[in-house]
PQR file with spaces between the fields and no chain letter, atoms N, CA, C, O and H, PARSE charges and radii, in Angstrom:
ATOM       1  N    UNK     1       0.770   -1.157    0.038 -0.4000 1.5000
ATOM       2  CA   UNK     1      -0.058    0.056   -0.151 -0.0000 2.0000
ATOM       3  C    UNK     1       0.902    1.298   -0.096  0.5500 1.7000
ATOM       4  O    UNK     1       0.805    2.177   -0.952 -0.5500 1.4000
ATOM       5  N    UNK     2       1.821    1.366    0.907 -0.4000 1.5000
ATOM       6  CA   UNK     2       2.717    2.354    0.946 -0.0000 2.0000
ATOM       7  C    UNK     2       3.486    2.659   -0.314  0.5500 1.7000
ATOM       8  O    UNK     2       3.680    3.808   -0.711 -0.5500 1.4000
ATOM       9  H    UNK     2       1.900    0.651    1.602  0.4000 1.0000
ATOM      10  N    UNK     3       3.926    1.544   -0.938 -0.4000 1.5000
ATOM      11  CA   UNK     3       4.810    1.577   -2.161 -0.0000 2.0000
ATOM      12  C    UNK     3       3.966    2.185   -3.137  0.5500 1.7000
ATOM      13  O    UNK     3       4.458    3.153   -3.717 -0.5500 1.4000
ATOM      14  H    UNK     3       3.769    0.611   -0.616  0.4000 1.0000
ATOM      15  N    UNK     4       2.538    1.764   -3.528 -0.4000 1.5000
ATOM      16  CA   UNK     4       1.898    2.130   -4.419 -0.0000 2.0000
ATOM      17  C    UNK     4       1.616    3.854   -4.468  0.5500 1.7000
ATOM      18  O    UNK     4       1.566    4.626   -5.425 -0.5500 1.4000
ATOM      19  H    UNK     4       2.139    0.977   -3.057  0.4000 1.0000
ATOM      20  N    UNK     5       1.462    4.068   -3.023 -0.4000 1.5000
ATOM      21  CA   UNK     5       1.280    5.557   -2.696 -0.0000 2.0000
ATOM      22  C    UNK     5       2.436    6.309   -3.171  0.5500 1.7000
ATOM      23  O    UNK     5       2.292    7.390   -3.740 -0.5500 1.4000
ATOM      24  H    UNK     5       1.502    3.441   -2.245  0.4000 1.0000
ATOM      25  N    UNK     6       3.788    5.683   -2.921 -0.4000 1.5000
ATOM      26  CA   UNK     6       4.963    6.410   -3.206 -0.0000 2.0000
ATOM      27  C    UNK     6       5.182    6.614   -4.579  0.5500 1.7000
ATOM      28  O    UNK     6       5.834    7.593   -4.941 -0.5500 1.4000
ATOM      29  H    UNK     6       3.905    4.804   -2.458  0.4000 1.0000
ATOM      30  N    UNK     7       4.725    5.821   -5.381 -0.4000 1.5000
ATOM      31  CA   UNK     7       4.979    5.960   -6.904 -0.0000 2.0000
ATOM      32  C    UNK     7       3.560    6.542   -7.724  0.5500 1.7000
ATOM      33  O    UNK     7       3.633    6.773   -8.931 -0.5500 1.4000
ATOM      34  H    UNK     7       4.195    5.026   -5.087  0.4000 1.0000
ATOM      35  N    UNK     8       2.348    6.744   -7.014 -0.4000 1.5000
ATOM      36  CA   UNK     8       1.374    7.268   -7.818 -0.0000 2.0000
ATOM      37  C    UNK     8       0.931    8.745   -7.386  0.5500 1.7000
ATOM      38  O    UNK     8       0.401    9.517   -8.185 -0.5500 1.4000
ATOM      39  H    UNK     8       2.289    6.556   -6.034  0.4000 1.0000
ATOM      40  N    UNK     9       1.165    9.032   -6.198 -0.4000 1.5000
ATOM      41  CA   UNK     9       0.864   10.384   -5.673 -0.0000 2.0000
ATOM      42  C    UNK     9       1.890   11.455   -6.082  0.5500 1.7000
ATOM      43  O    UNK     9       3.044   11.080   -6.291 -0.5500 1.4000
ATOM      44  H    UNK     9       1.595    8.404   -5.549  0.4000 1.0000
ATOM      45  N    UNK    10       1.586   12.698   -6.209 -0.4000 1.5000
ATOM      46  CA   UNK    10       2.555   13.820   -6.491 -0.0000 2.0000
ATOM      47  C    UNK    10       3.800   13.792   -5.341  0.5500 1.7000
ATOM      48  O    UNK    10       4.994   13.693   -5.623 -0.5500 1.4000
ATOM      49  H    UNK    10       0.648   13.002   -6.040  0.4000 1.0000
ATOM      50  N    UNK    11       3.323   13.884   -4.191 -0.4000 1.5000
ATOM      51  CA   UNK    11       4.215   14.098   -3.055 -0.0000 2.0000
ATOM      52  C    UNK    11       5.178   12.742   -2.870  0.5500 1.7000
ATOM      53  O    UNK    11       6.338   12.821   -2.465 -0.5500 1.4000
ATOM      54  H    UNK    11       2.353   13.963   -3.962  0.4000 1.0000
ATOM      55  N    UNK    12       4.562   11.565   -3.206 -0.4000 1.5000
ATOM      56  CA   UNK    12       5.330   10.425   -3.261 -0.0000 2.0000
ATOM      57  C    UNK    12       6.366   10.279   -4.377  0.5500 1.7000
ATOM      58  O    UNK    12       7.462    9.784   -4.113 -0.5500 1.4000
ATOM      59  H    UNK    12       3.620   11.501   -3.535  0.4000 1.0000
ATOM      60  N    UNK    13       6.076   10.676   -5.572 -0.4000 1.5000
ATOM      61  CA   UNK    13       6.929   10.933   -6.625 -0.0000 2.0000
ATOM      62  C    UNK    13       7.990   11.955   -6.350  0.5500 1.7000
ATOM      63  O    UNK    13       9.159   11.795   -6.703 -0.5500 1.4000
ATOM      64  H    UNK    13       5.186   11.079   -5.787  0.4000 1.0000
ATOM      65  N    UNK    14       7.581   12.939   -5.752 -0.4000 1.5000
ATOM      66  CA   UNK    14       8.548   14.142   -5.316 -0.0000 2.0000
ATOM      67  C    UNK    14       9.631   13.380   -4.469  0.5500 1.7000
ATOM      68  O    UNK    14      10.826   13.347   -4.761 -0.5500 1.4000
ATOM      69  H    UNK    14       6.632   13.069   -5.465  0.4000 1.0000
ATOM      70  N    UNK    15       9.078   12.797   -3.423 -0.4000 1.5000
ATOM      71  CA   UNK    15      10.078   12.046   -2.524 -0.0000 2.0000
ATOM      72  C    UNK    15      11.071   11.095   -3.167  0.5500 1.7000
ATOM      73  O    UNK    15      12.253   11.048   -2.827 -0.5500 1.4000
ATOM      74  H    UNK    15       8.107   12.823   -3.185  0.4000 1.0000
ATOM      75  N    UNK    16      10.499   10.300   -4.163 -0.4000 1.5000
ATOM      76  CA   UNK    16      11.476    9.261   -4.995 -0.0000 2.0000
ATOM      77  C    UNK    16      12.385    9.922   -5.458  0.5500 1.7000
ATOM      78  O    UNK    16      13.547    9.575   -5.243 -0.5500 1.4000
ATOM      79  H    UNK    16       9.539   10.338   -4.439  0.4000 1.0000
ATOM      80  N    UNK    17      12.051   11.214   -6.327 -0.4000 1.5000
ATOM      81  CA   UNK    17      13.046   12.020   -7.056 -0.0000 2.0000
ATOM      82  C    UNK    17      14.107   12.581   -6.130  0.5500 1.7000
ATOM      83  O    UNK    17      15.302   12.604   -6.426 -0.5500 1.4000
ATOM      84  H    UNK    17      11.107   11.497   -6.502  0.4000 1.0000
ATOM      85  N    UNK    18      13.580   13.050   -4.947 -0.4000 1.5000
ATOM      86  CA   UNK    18      14.355   13.751   -4.056 -0.0000 2.0000
ATOM      87  C    UNK    18      15.596   12.795   -3.547  0.5500 1.7000
ATOM      88  O    UNK    18      16.785   13.113   -3.586 -0.5500 1.4000
ATOM      89  H    UNK    18      12.610   13.031   -4.707  0.4000 1.0000
ATOM      90  N    UNK    19      15.050   11.545   -3.057 -0.4000 1.5000
ATOM      91  CA   UNK    19      16.057   10.478   -2.483 -0.0000 2.0000
ATOM      92  C    UNK    19      16.866   10.015   -3.449  0.5500 1.7000
ATOM      93  O    UNK    19      18.032    9.756   -3.150 -0.5500 1.4000
ATOM      94  H    UNK    19      14.084   11.287   -3.025  0.4000 1.0000
ATOM      95  N    UNK    20      16.398    9.823   -4.789 -0.4000 1.5000
ATOM      96  CA   UNK    20      17.192    9.488   -5.816 -0.0000 2.0000
ATOM      97  C    UNK    20      18.363   10.669   -6.291  0.5500 1.7000
ATOM      98  O    UNK    20      19.497   10.389   -6.677 -0.5500 1.4000
ATOM      99  H    UNK    20      15.451   10.033   -5.032  0.4000 1.0000
ATOM     100  N    UNK    21      17.900   11.802   -6.188 -0.4000 1.5000
ATOM     101  CA   UNK    21      19.052   12.879   -6.472 -0.0000 2.0000
ATOM     102  C    UNK    21      20.044   12.892   -5.429  0.5500 1.7000
ATOM     103  O    UNK    21      21.238   13.084   -5.656 -0.5500 1.4000
ATOM     104  H    UNK    21      16.978   12.030   -5.874  0.4000 1.0000
ATOM     105  N    UNK    22      19.510   12.670   -4.180 -0.4000 1.5000
ATOM     106  CA   UNK    22      20.467   12.585   -3.096 -0.0000 2.0000
ATOM     107  C    UNK    22      21.544   11.588   -3.197  0.5500 1.7000
ATOM     108  O    UNK    22      22.695   11.861   -2.858 -0.5500 1.4000
ATOM     109  H    UNK    22      18.540   12.514   -3.995  0.4000 1.0000
ATOM     110  N    UNK    23      21.189   10.412   -3.665 -0.4000 1.5000
ATOM     111  CA   UNK    23      21.918    9.201   -3.771 -0.0000 2.0000
ATOM     112  C    UNK    23      22.919    9.557   -4.925  0.5500 1.7000
ATOM     113  O    UNK    23      24.127    9.356   -4.801 -0.5500 1.4000
ATOM     114  H    UNK    23      20.254   10.190   -3.940  0.4000 1.0000
ATOM     115  N    UNK    24      22.377   10.078   -6.014 -0.4000 1.5000
ATOM     116  CA   UNK    24      23.319   10.310   -7.068 -0.0000 2.0000
ATOM     117  C    UNK    24      24.520   11.483   -6.704  0.5500 1.7000
ATOM     118  O    UNK    24      25.695   11.447   -7.067 -0.5500 1.4000
ATOM     119  H    UNK    24      21.395   10.242   -6.115  0.4000 1.0000
ATOM     120  N    UNK    25      23.931   12.407   -5.972 -0.4000 1.5000
ATOM     121  CA   UNK    25      24.803   13.567   -5.731 -0.0000 2.0000
ATOM     122  C    UNK    25      25.972   12.935   -4.542  0.5500 1.7000
ATOM     123  O    UNK    25      27.143   13.311   -4.505 -0.5500 1.4000
ATOM     124  H    UNK    25      22.976   12.437   -5.677  0.4000 1.0000
ATOM     125  N    UNK    26      25.387   11.939   -3.637 -0.4000 1.5000
ATOM     126  CA   UNK    26      26.451   11.431   -2.788 -0.0000 2.0000
ATOM     127  C    UNK    26      27.460   10.735   -3.593  0.5500 1.7000
ATOM     128  O    UNK    26      28.646   11.018   -3.428 -0.5500 1.4000
ATOM     129  H    UNK    26      24.436   11.634   -3.667  0.4000 1.0000
ATOM     130  N    UNK    27      27.066    9.764   -4.533 -0.4000 1.5000
ATOM     131  CA   UNK    27      28.058    8.956   -5.370 -0.0000 2.0000
ATOM     132  C    UNK    27      29.025    9.909   -6.110  0.5500 1.7000
ATOM     133  O    UNK    27      30.226    9.641   -6.146 -0.5500 1.4000
ATOM     134  H    UNK    27      26.103    9.534   -4.668  0.4000 1.0000
ATOM     135  N    UNK    28      28.553   10.955   -6.667 -0.4000 1.5000
ATOM     136  CA   UNK    28      29.330   12.010   -7.310 -0.0000 2.0000
ATOM     137  C    UNK    28      30.448   12.510   -6.559  0.5500 1.7000
ATOM     138  O    UNK    28      31.598   12.454   -6.994 -0.5500 1.4000
ATOM     139  H    UNK    28      27.577   11.172   -6.637  0.4000 1.0000
ATOM     140  N    UNK    29      30.075   13.107   -5.192 -0.4000 1.5000
ATOM     141  CA   UNK    29      30.912   13.583   -4.449 -0.0000 2.0000
ATOM     142  C    UNK    29      31.869   12.729   -3.881  0.5500 1.7000
ATOM     143  O    UNK    29      33.007   13.095   -3.588 -0.5500 1.4000
ATOM     144  H    UNK    29      29.141   13.153   -4.838  0.4000 1.0000
ATOM     145  N    UNK    30      31.371   11.451   -3.700 -0.4000 1.5000
ATOM     146  CA   UNK    30      32.355   10.284   -3.121 -0.0000 2.0000
ATOM     147  C    UNK    30      33.588   10.236   -4.350  0.5500 1.7000
ATOM     148  O    UNK    30      34.782   10.342   -4.071 -0.5500 1.4000
ATOM     149  H    UNK    30      30.447   11.153   -3.939  0.4000 1.0000
ATOM     150  N    UNK    31      33.105   10.071   -5.646 -0.4000 1.5000
ATOM     151  CA   UNK    31      33.976    9.832   -6.752 -0.0000 2.0000
ATOM     152  C    UNK    31      35.126   10.850   -6.811  0.5500 1.7000
ATOM     153  O    UNK    31      36.331   10.615   -6.895 -0.5500 1.4000
ATOM     154  H    UNK    31      32.135    9.985   -5.873  0.4000 1.0000
ATOM     155  N    UNK    32      34.463   12.086   -6.745 -0.4000 1.5000
ATOM     156  CA   UNK    32      35.136   13.391   -6.936 -0.0000 2.0000
ATOM     157  C    UNK    32      36.123   13.558   -5.856  0.5500 1.7000
ATOM     158  O    UNK    32      37.232   14.018   -6.126 -0.5500 1.4000
ATOM     159  H    UNK    32      33.484   12.277   -6.677  0.4000 1.0000
ATOM     160  N    UNK    33      35.797   13.208   -4.607 -0.4000 1.5000
ATOM     161  CA   UNK    33      36.686   13.428   -3.534 -0.0000 2.0000
ATOM     162  C    UNK    33      37.800   12.330   -3.528  0.5500 1.7000
ATOM     163  O    UNK    33      38.975   12.619   -3.300 -0.5500 1.4000
ATOM     164  H    UNK    33      34.896   12.834   -4.387  0.4000 1.0000
ATOM     165  N    UNK    34      37.363   11.023   -3.796 -0.4000 1.5000
ATOM     166  CA   UNK    34      38.393    9.939   -3.937 -0.0000 2.0000
ATOM     167  C    UNK    34      39.396   10.188   -5.102  0.5500 1.7000
ATOM     168  O    UNK    34      40.575    9.861   -4.967 -0.5500 1.4000
ATOM     169  H    UNK    34      36.409   10.789   -3.981  0.4000 1.0000
ATOM     170  N    UNK    35      38.948   10.747   -6.210 -0.4000 1.5000
ATOM     171  CA   UNK    35      40.036   11.052   -7.203 -0.0000 2.0000
ATOM     172  C    UNK    35      40.922   12.137   -6.855  0.5500 1.7000
ATOM     173  O    UNK    35      42.100   12.045   -7.199 -0.5500 1.4000
ATOM     174  H    UNK    35      37.990   11.012   -6.319  0.4000 1.0000
ATOM     175  N    UNK    36      40.491   13.231   -6.172 -0.4000 1.5000
ATOM     176  CA   UNK    36      41.367   14.210   -5.750 -0.0000 2.0000
ATOM     177  C    UNK    36      42.272   13.739   -4.674  0.5500 1.7000
ATOM     178  O    UNK    36      43.420   14.183   -4.707 -0.5500 1.4000
ATOM     179  H    UNK    36      39.534   13.305   -5.893  0.4000 1.0000
ATOM     180  N    UNK    37      41.985   12.998   -3.823 -0.4000 1.5000
ATOM     181  CA   UNK    37      42.773   12.479   -2.847 -0.0000 2.0000
ATOM     182  C    UNK    37      43.853   11.704   -3.607  0.5500 1.7000
ATOM     183  O    UNK    37      45.037   11.841   -3.296 -0.5500 1.4000
ATOM     184  H    UNK    37      41.053   12.638   -3.796  0.4000 1.0000
ATOM     185  N    UNK    38      43.515   10.995   -4.475 -0.4000 1.5000
ATOM     186  CA   UNK    38      44.810   10.199   -5.145 -0.0000 2.0000
ATOM     187  C    UNK    38      45.629   11.076   -5.714  0.5500 1.7000
ATOM     188  O    UNK    38      46.840   10.982   -5.515 -0.5500 1.4000
ATOM     189  H    UNK    38      42.553   10.884   -4.728  0.4000 1.0000
ATOM     190  N    UNK    39      45.076   12.118   -6.553 -0.4000 1.5000
ATOM     191  CA   UNK    39      45.713   13.029   -7.175 -0.0000 2.0000
ATOM     192  C    UNK    39      46.888   13.814   -6.188  0.5500 1.7000
ATOM     193  O    UNK    39      48.058   14.046   -6.493 -0.5500 1.4000
ATOM     194  H    UNK    39      44.092   12.195   -6.714  0.4000 1.0000
ATOM     195  N    UNK    40      46.248   14.110   -5.029 -0.4000 1.5000
ATOM     196  CA   UNK    40      47.045   14.847   -4.052 -0.0000 2.0000
ATOM     197  C    UNK    40      48.170   13.780   -3.448  0.5500 1.7000
ATOM     198  O    UNK    40      49.302   14.162   -3.153 -0.5500 1.4000
ATOM     199  H    UNK    40      45.298   13.922   -4.781  0.4000 1.0000
ATOM     200  N    UNK    41      47.818   12.662   -3.326 -0.4000 1.5000
ATOM     201  CA   UNK    41      48.874   11.766   -3.028 -0.0000 2.0000
ATOM     202  C    UNK    41      50.110   11.487   -3.948  0.5500 1.7000
ATOM     203  O    UNK    41      51.259   11.239   -3.581 -0.5500 1.4000
ATOM     204  H    UNK    41      46.898   12.351   -3.566  0.4000 1.0000
ATOM     205  N    UNK    42      49.623   11.580   -5.225 -0.4000 1.5000
ATOM     206  CA   UNK    42      50.673   11.535   -6.080 -0.0000 2.0000
ATOM     207  C    UNK    42      51.616   12.648   -6.286  0.5500 1.7000
ATOM     208  O    UNK    42      52.784   12.500   -6.645 -0.5500 1.4000
ATOM     209  H    UNK    42      48.690   11.781   -5.523  0.4000 1.0000
ATOM     210  N    UNK    43      50.997   13.849   -6.021 -0.4000 1.5000
ATOM     211  CA   UNK    43      51.816   15.045   -5.866 -0.0000 2.0000
ATOM     212  C    UNK    43      52.656   15.065   -4.911  0.5500 1.7000
ATOM     213  O    UNK    43      53.785   15.464   -5.198 -0.5500 1.4000
ATOM     214  H    UNK    43      50.048   13.969   -5.729  0.4000 1.0000
ATOM     215  N    UNK    44      52.369   14.639   -3.461 -0.4000 1.5000
ATOM     216  CA   UNK    44      53.093   14.626   -2.400 -0.0000 2.0000
ATOM     217  C    UNK    44      54.445   13.520   -2.570  0.5500 1.7000
ATOM     218  O    UNK    44      55.571   13.689   -2.100 -0.5500 1.4000
ATOM     219  H    UNK    44      51.452   14.316   -3.229  0.4000 1.0000
ATOM     220  N    UNK    45      54.054   12.581   -3.228 -0.4000 1.5000
ATOM     221  CA   UNK    45      55.039   11.502   -3.493 -0.0000 2.0000
ATOM     222  C    UNK    45      56.152   12.194   -4.394  0.5500 1.7000
ATOM     223  O    UNK    45      57.347   12.153   -4.099 -0.5500 1.4000
ATOM     224  H    UNK    45      53.140   12.444   -3.610  0.4000 1.0000
ATOM     225  N    UNK    46      55.674   12.799   -5.460 -0.4000 1.5000
ATOM     226  CA   UNK    46      56.860   13.093   -6.219 -0.0000 2.0000
ATOM     227  C    UNK    46      57.575   14.421   -6.032  0.5500 1.7000
ATOM     228  O    UNK    46      58.606   14.703   -6.642 -0.5500 1.4000
ATOM     229  H    UNK    46      54.704   12.832   -5.700  0.4000 1.0000
ATOM     230  N    UNK    47      56.871   15.363   -5.003 -0.4000 1.5000
ATOM     231  CA   UNK    47      57.411   16.418   -4.566 -0.0000 2.0000
ATOM     232  C    UNK    47      58.713   16.062   -3.406  0.5500 1.7000
ATOM     233  O    UNK    47      59.649   16.822   -3.155 -0.5500 1.4000
ATOM     234  H    UNK    47      56.034   15.133   -4.507  0.4000 1.0000
ATOM     235  N    UNK    48      58.506   14.874   -2.876 -0.4000 1.5000
ATOM     236  CA   UNK    48      59.497   14.575   -1.708 -0.0000 2.0000
ATOM     237  C    UNK    48      60.724   13.743   -2.041  0.5500 1.7000
ATOM     238  O    UNK    48      61.543   13.472   -1.162 -0.5500 1.4000
ATOM     239  H    UNK    48      57.746   14.257   -3.080  0.4000 1.0000
């Protein structure tokens, strides 16, 4: 019942999109930070 309400009502769809957006943003930020940490580690290794 709650699942049907989630995907059929306006507020339910808004909640689904909001949760999805947050998950996508979290994944993007995680990848971005991970990549920059690796780049910083390589820079520090070469400079010493």
